[in-house]
C-alpha positions in Angstrom: 227.8 52.7 255.5 226.7 53.4 251.8 228.4 55.4 249.2 226.0 56.8 246.3 227.2 58.1 243.0 224.3 59.4 241.1 224.5 58.8 237.3 222.0 61.6 236.9 224.3 64.1 238.1 227.2 65.5 235.9 230.3 65.6 238.2 232.5 64.1 235.5 235.5 62.1 236.8 235.5 64.1 240.1 236.4 61.6 243.0 233.3 62.1 245.3 230.2 60.3 246.3 227.0 62.4 245.8 225.9 61.0 249.2 227.2 58.8 252.1 224.4 57.0 254.1 224.8 55.8 257.6 222.4 54.1 259.7 220.9 57.7 260.9 222.2 60.3 258.4 222.5 61.1 254.7 225.6 63.4 254.0 225.0 65.1 250.5 228.1 66.6 248.7 227.8 70.0 247.5 225.6 70.5 244.4 225.8 73.2 241.9 223.6 74.0 238.9 226.5 72.7 236.6 225.9 69.2 238.1 222.3 69.2 236.8 221.8 68.3 233.3 218.7 70.3 232.9 220.0 73.5 234.8 222.5 75.0 232.3 220.3 77.9 231.7 219.9 78.8 235.5 223.8 79.6 235.7 224.6 83.1 236.5 221.2 83.7 238.1 221.3 83.2 242.0 217.6 82.6 242.6 217.3 80.4 239.4 220.3 78.3 240.4 219.2 78.1 243.9 215.9 76.6 242.8 217.6 74.1 240.4 219.9 72.9 243.2 217.3 72.4 245.7 215.2 70.7 243.0 218.3 68.4 242.5 218.7 67.9 246.1 214.9 67.0 246.5 215.3 64.4 243.7 218.4 62.8 245.2 216.6 62.6 248.6 213.6 61.3 247.1 215.7 58.6 245.6 216.9 57.6 249.1 213.2 57.8 250.2 213.8 60.9 252.2 212.4 64.6 251.7 213.6 68.0 252.2 211.8 68.1 255.5 214.3 65.6 256.8 217.1 68.1 256.2 218.7 69.0 259.5 221.8 71.1 258.3 222.7 73.1 255.3 225.8 75.0 254.2 225.4 77.4 251.4 228.2 78.7 249.6 227.5 81.9 247.4 230.3 84.0 245.2 228.5 87.3 246.5 226.8 87.6 249.9 225.2 90.7 248.6 222.8 88.2 246.6 221.6 86.6 249.7 218.1 88.2 249.5 217.7 86.5 246.0 219.0 83.1 247.5 216.9 83.2 250.5 213.6 84.0 248.7 214.4 80.9 246.4 215.6 78.7 249.3 212.6 79.4 251.7 210.1 78.4 249.1 211.3 74.8 249.4 210.2 74.7 253.1 206.7 76.1 252.9 206.0 75.0 256.6 208.9 77.4 257.8 210.8 74.5 259.3 214.0 75.5 258.2 217.2 73.4 258.8 219.9 74.8 260.7 222.3 76.7 258.1 225.4 78.4 257.5 226.1 80.7 254.5 229.4 81.8 253.4 231.0 83.7 250.5 233.4 82.1 248.3 235.6 83.4 245.4 234.7 81.0 242.9 232.6 77.7 242.3 232.5 75.0 239.7 231.3 75.6 236.2 230.9 79.4 236.8 228.0 78.9 239.2 227.2 81.3 241.9 225.5 78.9 244.4 226.6 75.6 246.0 224.5 73.8 248.7 225.7 70.8 250.6 223.2 69.1 253.2 222.8 66.6 256.1 219.5 64.8 256.4 218.2 62.5 259.0 216.9 59.3 258.3 214.9 58.2 261.2 
């Protein structure tokens, strides 16, 4: 098993691995726009945060020689489920073939950095 800490993500001293890789799956820790150095302007806008986080997730998977199409499971945390239509619209654009991963979406009271969206994912390697 391999533990990846991506130096391109700003999670400070938080004790976590951005991804844990075993022989079949990659388990990606939750990403928020505040983790992404180029996404500060997106914070506060659910659609913009979703696009930034999905792009960050795509970069991380690409580094591991995977694609978004290999994601089998997603958990999305939103600070307001009333903003789910904006989230869904931005999220769906990353899966143009309509082959969406299994997904759970929950409302939470607060996220790191004042963010409104956090996404975790599991991708299948083979």
